Backbone as numpy.savetxt, mean C-alpha at the origin, in Angstrom:
# Nx Ny Nz CAx CAy CAz Cx Cy Cz
20.48 -3.05 30.12 19.30 -2.40 29.85 18.03 -3.48 30.09
18.28 -4.54 29.36 17.20 -5.58 29.44 16.98 -6.02 30.86
18.05 -6.27 31.64 17.99 -6.59 33.08 17.22 -5.62 33.88
17.53 -4.28 33.53 16.99 -3.25 34.34 15.36 -3.27 34.07
14.89 -3.41 32.76 13.59 -3.50 32.47 12.89 -4.73 33.13
13.52 -5.99 33.20 13.00 -7.02 33.81 12.85 -6.79 35.20
13.78 -6.05 35.94 13.78 -5.87 37.32 12.48 -4.95 37.48
12.38 -3.93 36.84 11.22 -2.84 36.84 9.81 -3.78 36.65
9.88 -4.65 35.69 8.61 -5.41 35.48 8.26 -6.08 36.58
9.16 -6.94 37.43 8.88 -7.68 38.50 8.46 -6.84 39.74
9.13 -5.64 39.93 8.64 -4.75 40.90 7.38 -4.22 40.83
6.93 -3.87 39.46 5.58 -3.46 39.14 4.65 -4.63 39.45
4.82 -5.82 39.07 4.02 -6.83 39.38 3.82 -7.00 40.94
4.84 -6.83 41.80 4.54 -7.10 43.18 3.73 -5.91 43.53
3.85 -4.70 43.08 3.12 -3.65 43.61 1.53 -3.94 43.38
1.38 -4.21 41.95 -0.01 -4.59 41.47 -0.58 -5.74 42.27
0.23 -6.69 42.64 -0.29 -7.79 43.46 -0.82 -7.34 44.83
0.01 -6.42 45.52 -0.36 -5.94 46.66 -1.72 -5.07 46.66
-1.73 -4.29 45.51 -2.96 -3.64 45.44 -4.24 -4.46 45.08
-4.00 -5.54 44.47 -5.12 -6.52 44.05 -5.57 -7.16 45.57
-4.67 -7.48 46.38 -4.98 -8.15 47.78 -5.84 -7.20 48.56
-5.56 -5.90 48.35 -6.21 -5.01 49.38 -7.67 -4.45 48.69
-7.93 -4.76 47.50 -9.10 -4.09 46.72 -10.39 -4.98 46.83
-10.09 -6.19 47.07 -11.40 -7.12 47.30 -12.14 -7.47 45.99
-11.45 -6.87 44.74 -12.06 -7.24 43.52 -11.61 -8.61 42.99
-12.45 -9.26 42.29 -11.92 -10.65 41.70 -11.47 -10.44 40.30
-10.19 -10.28 40.23 -9.50 -10.14 38.81 -8.19 -10.85 38.92
-8.17 -12.14 38.77 -7.06 -12.95 39.00 -5.98 -12.80 37.93
-4.83 -13.01 38.38 -3.56 -12.91 37.52 -3.45 -14.19 36.78
-3.10 -14.07 35.45 -2.81 -15.25 34.59 -1.32 -15.33 34.37
-0.96 -15.68 33.20 0.49 -15.99 32.96 1.11 -14.73 32.60
2.47 -14.66 32.90 3.11 -13.52 32.68 3.28 -13.22 30.99
3.08 -11.97 30.77 3.09 -11.56 29.25 3.88 -10.09 29.34
5.12 -10.21 29.39 6.10 -9.09 29.61 6.07 -8.25 28.22
5.76 -7.00 28.36 5.74 -6.00 27.42 6.79 -4.94 27.94
8.00 -5.02 27.53 9.10 -4.31 28.18 9.66 -3.03 27.63
9.20 -2.86 26.26 9.68 -1.79 25.61 8.64 -0.53 25.29
7.38 -0.94 25.53 6.37 -0.14 25.00 6.31 1.32 25.65
6.67 1.33 26.91 6.78 2.52 27.56 7.71 3.66 27.06
8.64 3.16 26.26 9.72 4.10 25.71 9.46 4.25 24.14
8.31 3.89 23.71 7.94 4.14 22.35 6.79 5.30 22.25
6.68 5.78 20.99 5.79 6.72 20.77 4.41 6.08 20.84
3.21 6.84 20.76 1.89 6.38 20.89 1.50 5.49 19.74
2.11 5.53 18.60 1.81 4.64 17.53 2.78 4.88 16.42
2.70 4.09 15.29 3.49 4.24 14.18 2.86 4.97 13.16
3.52 6.23 12.82 2.88 7.01 11.70 3.91 7.47 10.68
4.50 6.22 9.99 5.44 6.38 9.13 5.39 5.09 8.26
6.20 5.17 7.18 6.39 4.03 6.20 5.42 4.06 5.06
5.77 3.20 4.20 4.98 3.17 2.94 3.59 2.97 3.00
3.05 2.05 3.56 1.59 1.73 3.64 0.81 2.86 4.48
1.30 3.25 5.59 0.63 4.39 6.48 0.37 5.50 5.43
1.41 6.12 4.81 1.25 7.33 4.23 0.52 7.08 2.80
0.87 6.08 2.10 0.14 5.99 0.80 -1.31 5.57 0.91
-1.70 4.93 2.07 -3.11 4.50 2.28 -3.96 5.72 2.53
-3.47 6.59 3.39 -4.14 7.73 3.83 -4.23 8.79 2.65
-3.09 8.92 1.93 -2.99 9.88 0.89 -4.06 9.66 -0.23
-4.02 8.34 -0.66 -4.78 7.98 -1.80 -6.27 7.80 -1.45
-6.46 7.32 -0.24 -7.88 7.23 0.14 -8.53 8.61 0.23
-7.86 9.70 0.67 -8.17 11.06 0.77 -8.53 11.58 -0.63
-7.59 11.26 -1.58 -7.89 11.77 -3.00 -9.13 11.17 -3.54
-9.26 9.93 -3.35 -10.55 9.29 -3.86 -11.81 9.89 -3.18
-11.72 10.14 -1.85 -12.79 10.77 -1.22 -13.14 12.19 -1.83
-11.98 12.97 -2.25 -12.11 14.31 -2.76 -12.79 14.09 -4.28
-12.30 13.23 -4.98 -12.50 13.23 -6.40 -13.94 12.46 -6.66
-14.49 11.65 -5.78 -15.80 11.08 -5.89 -16.05 10.34 -7.34
-15.30 9.31 -7.55 -15.49 8.75 -8.78 -16.78 7.95 -8.80
-17.30 7.73 -10.02 -18.54 6.91 -10.07 -18.36 5.40 -9.76
-17.21 4.70 -10.22 -16.91 3.45 -9.95 -15.34 3.40 -9.65
-15.00 3.08 -8.42 -13.64 2.85 -7.98 -13.23 1.23 -8.06
-12.23 0.97 -8.76 -11.78 -0.40 -8.64 -10.24 -0.44 -8.05
-10.03 -1.38 -7.20 -8.64 -1.54 -6.79 -7.92 -2.90 -7.24
-6.65 -2.84 -7.60 -5.93 -3.96 -7.94 -4.92 -4.34 -7.02
-5.11 -5.25 -6.16 -4.22 -6.05 -5.41 -3.58 -5.19 -4.13
-4.26 -4.08 -3.75 -3.76 -3.34 -2.63 -4.15 -4.15 -1.28
-3.82 -3.73 -0.15 -3.93 -4.39 1.07 -5.46 -4.20 1.60
-6.20 -5.36 1.70 -7.47 -5.36 2.22 -7.58 -4.64 3.59
-6.61 -4.97 4.56 -6.65 -4.50 5.93 -5.90 -3.19 6.00
-5.57 -2.36 4.92 -5.04 -1.19 4.98 -5.92 -0.10 4.05
-5.42 0.09 2.79 -6.14 1.03 1.92 -7.48 0.61 1.69
-7.73 -0.53 1.29 -9.15 -0.91 0.94 -10.07 -0.59 1.94
-9.77 -1.03 3.16 -10.63 -0.79 4.40 -10.87 0.75 4.67
-9.80 1.55 4.35 -10.03 2.98 4.39 -11.09 3.43 3.57
-11.01 3.03 2.16 -12.03 3.47 1.32 -13.37 2.89 1.58
-13.39 1.70 1.89 -14.77 1.02 2.29 -15.48 1.67 3.52
-14.80 2.59 4.16 -15.51 3.36 5.16 -16.53 4.31 4.59
-16.17 4.91 3.49 -17.08 5.92 3.06 -17.71 5.65 1.66
-17.30 4.52 0.97 -17.95 4.09 -0.43 -17.63 2.75 -0.73
-18.37 2.34 -1.79 -18.08 0.95 -2.32 -16.80 0.96 -3.19
-16.22 -0.04 -3.05 -14.76 -0.38 -3.74 -14.87 -1.81 -4.34
-14.53 -1.95 -5.50 -14.34 -3.23 -6.18 -12.93 -3.66 -6.07
-12.71 -4.85 -5.76 -11.28 -5.34 -5.52 -11.09 -6.42 -6.42
-10.04 -6.51 -7.16 -9.57 -7.52 -8.03 -8.16 -7.93 -7.54
-8.19 -9.28 -7.35 -6.80 -9.87 -6.84 -6.79 -11.36 -7.13
-5.51 -11.77 -7.44 -5.29 -13.11 -7.86 -5.53 -14.14 -6.72
-5.50 -13.67 -5.43 -5.74 -14.39 -4.18 -7.26 -14.44 -3.93
-7.77 -15.48 -3.24 -9.15 -15.53 -2.81 -9.26 -14.63 -1.68
-10.67 -14.19 -1.34 -10.92 -13.54 -0.26 -12.23 -14.24 0.26
-12.01 -14.92 1.47 -13.20 -15.78 1.89 -13.89 -15.16 2.98
-14.20 -13.91 2.83 -14.99 -13.30 3.88 -15.90 -12.14 3.17
-17.16 -11.75 3.59 -17.92 -10.80 3.09 -17.80 -9.63 4.06
-17.35 -8.44 3.21 -17.09 -7.30 4.13 -17.98 -6.11 3.42
-18.75 -5.42 4.12 -19.57 -4.21 3.73 -18.78 -3.28 2.79
-19.30 -2.95 1.69 -18.67 -2.00 0.70 -17.59 -2.47 -0.05
-17.21 -3.83 0.06 -16.08 -4.36 -0.63 -16.65 -5.44 -1.56
-16.56 -5.12 -2.86 -16.97 -6.26 -3.89 -15.79 -6.89 -4.43
-15.67 -8.14 -4.03 -14.41 -8.74 -4.50 -14.61 -9.65 -5.67
-13.48 -9.77 -6.48 -13.41 -10.41 -7.70 -12.09 -11.09 -7.88
-12.05 -12.43 -7.92 -10.70 -13.01 -7.87 -10.33 -13.16 -9.47
-9.22 -12.65 -9.84 -8.75 -12.59 -11.19 -7.34 -12.21 -11.42
-6.68 -12.92 -12.45 -5.22 -12.60 -12.69 -5.19 -11.40 -13.75
-4.79 -10.22 -13.38 -4.66 -8.97 -14.04 -3.65 -9.15 -15.03
-2.70 -10.16 -14.98 -1.70 -10.40 -15.89 -2.02 -11.18 -17.11
-3.25 -11.80 -17.04 -3.58 -12.59 -17.95 -3.80 -12.08 -19.31
-3.44 -12.67 -20.53 -3.49 -12.20 -21.70 -5.02 -12.13 -22.27
-5.77 -12.88 -21.76 -7.23 -13.03 -22.02 -8.18 -12.12 -21.11
-7.38 -11.36 -20.25 -8.30 -10.41 -19.32 -8.75 -9.28 -20.23
-9.93 -9.40 -20.64 -10.44 -8.48 -21.61 -11.61 -7.70 -21.04
-11.29 -6.73 -20.17 -12.32 -5.82 -19.52 -11.83 -4.35 -20.01
-12.68 -3.78 -20.92 -12.43 -2.42 -21.42 -13.39 -1.45 -20.96
-12.97 -0.19 -20.68 -13.56 1.02 -20.29 -14.64 0.71 -19.14
-14.18 -0.05 -18.00 -14.82 -0.46 -16.93 -15.31 0.54 -15.91
-14.42 1.53 -15.67 -14.45 2.14 -14.57 -13.75 3.63 -14.79
-13.97 4.63 -13.99 -13.47 5.79 -14.03 -12.30 6.12 -13.07
-11.98 5.13 -12.07 -11.02 5.26 -11.11 -10.41 4.06 -10.85
-9.18 3.84 -10.76 -8.45 2.63 -10.40 -7.26 2.98 -9.39
-7.04 2.18 -8.53 -5.93 2.13 -7.57 -5.22 0.75 -7.59
-3.79 0.95 -7.57 -2.97 -0.18 -7.26 -1.76 0.25 -6.54
-1.78 -0.07 -5.27 -0.86 0.47 -4.35 0.23 -0.70 -3.80
1.31 -0.74 -4.03 2.38 -1.62 -3.67 1.97 -3.05 -3.96
1.68 -3.05 -5.38 1.07 -4.42 -5.87 1.78 -4.83 -7.19
1.81 -3.91 -7.99 2.51 -4.17 -9.36 3.85 -4.79 -9.32
4.60 -4.28 -8.23 6.00 -4.87 -8.27 5.96 -6.40 -7.95
4.93 -7.08 -7.54 5.02 -8.46 -7.35 4.40 -9.17 -8.49
4.07 -8.56 -9.57 3.38 -9.43 -10.64 4.54 -10.18 -11.47
4.24 -11.45 -11.39 5.16 -12.34 -12.26 6.34 -12.88 -11.51
6.47 -12.71 -10.27 7.40 -13.13 -9.35 6.98 -14.43 -8.59
5.82 -14.90 -8.72 5.30 -16.08 -8.17 5.02 -16.10 -6.53
5.22 -14.87 -5.98 5.20 -14.80 -4.57 3.75 -15.07 -3.99
2.66 -14.71 -4.85 1.32 -14.99 -4.38 0.51 -15.93 -5.15
1.31 -16.96 -5.76 0.76 -17.99 -6.55 0.54 -17.55 -7.94
0.97 -16.36 -8.42 0.97 -16.07 -9.84 1.92 -16.84 -10.59
1.76 -16.74 -11.83 2.66 -17.39 -12.88 3.88 -16.46 -13.03
5.04 -17.17 -13.01 6.18 -16.48 -13.30 6.22 -15.80 -14.60
6.62 -14.55 -14.52 6.46 -13.87 -15.94 7.44 -12.60 -15.78
8.54 -12.56 -16.41 9.55 -11.47 -16.23 8.87 -10.05 -16.71
7.82 -10.13 -17.53 7.14 -8.94 -18.17 5.80 -8.86 -17.47
5.61 -9.44 -16.17 4.23 -9.53 -15.53 3.75 -8.00 -15.26
4.62 -7.09 -14.82 4.18 -5.85 -14.36 3.83 -5.12 -15.57
4.38 -5.36 -16.72 3.86 -4.63 -18.00 2.56 -5.03 -18.52
2.28 -6.52 -18.39 0.96 -6.91 -18.84 -0.04 -6.48 -17.80
0.32 -6.32 -16.58 -0.75 -5.89 -15.60 -1.11 -4.43 -15.87
-0.11 -3.65 -16.05 -0.31 -2.14 -16.24 -1.25 -2.02 -17.68
-0.97 -2.76 -18.66 -1.56 -2.71 -19.79 -3.08 -3.05 -19.69
-3.34 -4.08 -18.85 -4.76 -4.44 -18.63 -5.38 -3.37 -17.68
-4.79 -2.66 -16.87 -5.27 -1.62 -16.14 -5.63 -0.47 -16.89
-4.68 -0.24 -17.91 -4.97 0.94 -18.69 -6.17 0.64 -19.60
-6.50 -0.51 -20.19 -7.67 -0.87 -20.74 -8.84 -0.80 -20.01
-8.78 -1.18 -18.76 -9.88 -1.22 -17.94 -10.53 0.33 -17.60
-9.45 1.32 -17.51 -9.92 2.67 -17.14 -10.43 3.42 -18.40
-11.42 4.19 -18.18 -12.05 4.93 -19.22 -11.09 6.28 -19.30
-11.25 6.81 -20.63 -10.60 7.95 -20.84 -10.96 9.09 -19.97
-9.97 9.72 -19.57 -10.21 10.84 -18.50 -10.16 10.27 -16.99
-10.22 9.05 -16.96 -10.23 8.28 -15.55 -8.96 8.47 -14.73
-9.04 8.43 -13.40 -7.97 8.37 -12.43 -7.20 7.09 -12.35
-5.90 7.18 -12.26 -5.18 5.83 -11.83 -4.20 6.35 -10.71
-4.44 5.70 -9.52 -3.51 5.93 -8.43 -2.51 4.69 -8.27
-1.33 4.93 -8.30 -0.35 3.97 -8.63 0.82 4.16 -7.60
1.23 3.06 -6.92 2.51 3.21 -6.10 3.29 1.95 -6.28
4.46 2.03 -6.31 5.50 0.94 -6.29 6.76 1.50 -5.55
7.72 0.39 -5.06 8.90 0.74 -4.52 9.68 1.50 -5.69
10.53 2.50 -5.25 11.40 3.16 -6.09 12.96 3.11 -5.54
13.75 3.34 -6.41 15.30 3.26 -6.14 16.02 2.65 -7.34
17.28 2.45 -7.12 18.08 1.69 -8.31 17.23 0.59 -8.81
16.94 0.32 -10.03 16.11 -0.55 -10.56 16.70 -1.99 -10.42
15.75 -2.98 -9.89 16.28 -4.25 -9.56 15.21 -5.25 -9.29
15.35 -6.61 -9.33 14.44 -7.49 -8.89 15.09 -8.10 -7.47
14.30 -8.16 -6.41 14.77 -8.75 -5.31 13.82 -9.98 -5.18
14.34 -11.12 -5.61 13.47 -12.24 -5.88 13.25 -13.02 -4.60
12.17 -13.60 -4.37 10.81 -13.27 -5.04 9.82 -12.36 -4.34
10.46 -11.37 -3.66 9.55 -10.47 -2.99 9.06 -9.39 -3.85
10.02 -8.65 -4.68 9.37 -7.54 -5.33 10.34 -6.94 -6.38
9.99 -6.11 -7.25 10.74 -5.28 -8.04 10.85 -3.86 -7.46
12.05 -3.27 -7.73 12.25 -1.82 -7.25 12.39 -1.20 -8.81
11.62 0.00 -8.84 11.70 0.71 -10.07 12.47 2.01 -10.00
13.18 2.33 -11.03 13.81 3.66 -11.13 12.64 4.55 -11.52
12.67 5.85 -11.00 11.69 6.88 -11.29 11.63 7.13 -12.76
12.85 7.27 -13.43 12.99 7.42 -14.85 12.29 6.43 -15.57
12.52 5.10 -15.25 11.76 4.05 -16.06 10.35 4.09 -15.79
9.75 4.48 -14.70 8.25 4.62 -14.55 7.79 5.78 -15.35
8.49 6.84 -15.33 7.81 7.90 -16.30 7.93 7.57 -17.76
8.96 7.08 -18.20 8.97 6.64 -19.52 7.81 5.57 -19.86
7.59 4.79 -18.99 6.54 3.72 -19.12 5.11 4.41 -19.27
4.87 5.46 -18.39 3.44 5.99 -18.27 3.22 7.30 -19.14
4.14 7.95 -19.53 4.07 9.34 -19.92 3.29 9.46 -21.24
3.27 8.39 -22.16 2.44 8.49 -23.27 1.05 7.93 -23.14
0.79 7.48 -21.98 -0.66 6.94 -21.61 -1.52 7.83 -20.72
-0.70 8.52 -19.79 -1.33 9.27 -18.71 -0.62 10.62 -18.61
-1.57 11.48 -18.00 -1.10 12.75 -17.61 -0.75 12.76 -15.99
0.51 13.05 -15.64 0.59 12.87 -14.26 0.11 14.07 -13.58
-0.60 13.81 -12.65 -1.41 15.09 -11.94 -0.46 15.35 -10.69
-0.02 14.43 -10.09 0.93 14.74 -8.83 1.76 13.48 -8.73
2.85 13.63 -8.04 3.89 12.75 -7.54 4.22 12.91 -6.19
4.08 12.00 -5.36 4.60 12.09 -3.97 5.48 10.90 -3.71
6.40 10.93 -2.67 7.13 9.75 -2.45 7.43 9.74 -0.97
7.83 8.37 -0.57 8.19 8.25 0.84 9.55 7.80 0.73
10.34 8.31 1.60 11.88 8.12 1.54 12.23 6.97 2.38
13.52 6.60 2.39 13.91 5.32 3.11 13.72 5.40 4.56
13.51 6.62 5.24 13.20 6.76 6.57 11.78 6.48 6.81
10.92 6.50 5.80 9.44 6.34 6.00 8.71 7.54 6.08
9.34 8.72 5.74 8.63 10.21 5.75 8.13 10.46 4.40
6.96 11.00 4.39 6.17 11.39 3.19 6.63 12.76 2.67
6.95 12.95 1.43 7.03 14.14 0.72 5.84 14.34 -0.45
5.10 15.20 -0.13 3.82 15.21 -0.83 3.76 16.21 -2.01
3.30 15.78 -3.31 3.12 16.72 -4.30 4.53 17.50 -4.67
5.44 16.69 -4.88 6.90 17.27 -5.15 7.03 17.47 -6.59
7.91 18.42 -7.07 8.18 18.45 -8.61 8.87 17.21 -9.17
8.58 17.14 -10.32 9.30 15.96 -11.10 10.54 16.59 -11.87
11.47 16.93 -11.03 12.65 17.56 -11.54 13.72 16.63 -12.18
14.35 16.90 -13.32 15.27 16.01 -13.87 16.43 15.32 -13.08
16.97 16.21 -11.97 17.77 15.76 -11.22 17.41 14.87 -10.13
16.19 15.06 -9.71 15.66 14.21 -8.61 15.21 12.91 -9.36
14.68 12.90 -10.53 14.23 11.65 -11.24 15.40 10.84 -11.51
16.57 11.41 -11.86 17.68 10.48 -12.31 18.36 9.97 -10.92
18.03 10.72 -9.70 18.66 10.20 -8.45 17.68 9.46 -7.73
16.39 9.14 -8.23 15.37 8.43 -7.49 15.03 8.96 -6.17
15.10 10.37 -6.18 14.71 11.21 -4.99 15.61 10.62 -3.91
16.87 10.20 -3.97 17.78 9.77 -3.09 17.17 8.55 -2.30
16.45 7.74 -3.10 15.83 6.54 -2.35 16.61 5.39 -2.77
16.78 4.46 -1.93 17.24 3.13 -2.24 15.99 2.01 -2.33
15.17 2.23 -1.34 13.94 1.46 -1.18 12.85 2.35 -0.60
12.47 3.37 -1.61 11.29 4.38 -1.19 10.08 3.70 -1.83
9.11 4.67 -1.95 7.83 4.38 -2.47 7.32 5.66 -3.34
7.14 5.40 -4.58 6.62 6.52 -5.42 5.17 6.47 -5.59
4.53 7.43 -5.50 3.10 7.49 -5.61 2.55 8.51 -6.69
1.90 7.91 -7.78 1.41 8.70 -8.85 0.00 8.81 -8.69
-0.60 9.94 -8.87 -1.89 10.18 -9.23 -2.00 10.80 -10.77
-2.60 9.90 -11.59 -2.58 10.20 -13.20 -3.96 10.30 -13.74
-4.06 10.90 -14.71 -5.37 10.80 -15.67 -5.10 10.12 -17.03
-5.95 9.26 -17.34 -5.70 8.60 -18.56 -5.85 9.56 -19.75
-4.94 9.69 -20.61 -4.93 10.53 -21.75 -5.98 10.19 -22.82
-6.22 11.10 -23.70 -7.20 10.81 -24.82 -6.41 9.96 -25.81
-7.17 9.13 -26.29 -6.60 8.18 -27.34 -6.63 8.69 -28.70
-7.17 9.92 -28.90 -7.50 10.46 -30.36 -6.06 11.15 -30.75
C-alpha cells in the first residue's frame, strides 16, 4: 500500500510539473514533502479527551457567566484559549508562561503548596486534565504521593461558597502510571468530592474518544468506571454550604 501511494505521489508530481511549465507563473518547486495519508482521512479530528472536554466546559462557562473565572493547569493552547475568546480568564500553573496573551492573566504558583493561602477568591474554577499530574514530578513539581489531595484542597479554599468547579481527570481502574499521570476510579472521585460539592452534571469520554454527555451516576456504572480503562470523567460541581 505504501508503494502504491508513493507511485501516486510521483505521478501527481509529474502532472503538476507539466502544468507549471505551461502556465507561465513563477512558483518554483522546493524540496519534496510527501503527505501520503491525508487524502484517506476525515477533514479533522473531532474526538478524544481534550477536544470534547475543552468545548464542553468552555460552553458551560459561557452560559454561566461567572464574575471571576480561574483555571488551574489546563492547556493554554486548548481550553484556556477557547475561554479567552469571549472573556478574561486567570491561569495558575507551576510552569512559567513567557508570553502575553489578551484576556489571559497568568500567575505562576504551586497549587500543592501548604502555604498556598488564597481563600474565597473566585466564583468559578476549572482544572481539566491537570490534577492527575500533581506530585509526580513530570512538570517540575515536587514529588508528593498526596499531591492531588493537596491541590484539590487548595482549590476548594479558593472557591467561594456556591461557586462552580469544572473538573476532569482520567478514569478507569485506579493506578499511577509514573511519571505521566494518575488514573482515578469514579467511586474514589465521588467519595472525595461528595461532602464538599453538589455534583450538577457528569460527562465522560470513553476509551474510543467519544463523549457521553450528562449521564446518570448509576451505582453499576460507577463501580464499572463506565467501562473505561483510560477514559476521562468531567464533573460540573457547586461548592456546598459550609454551615
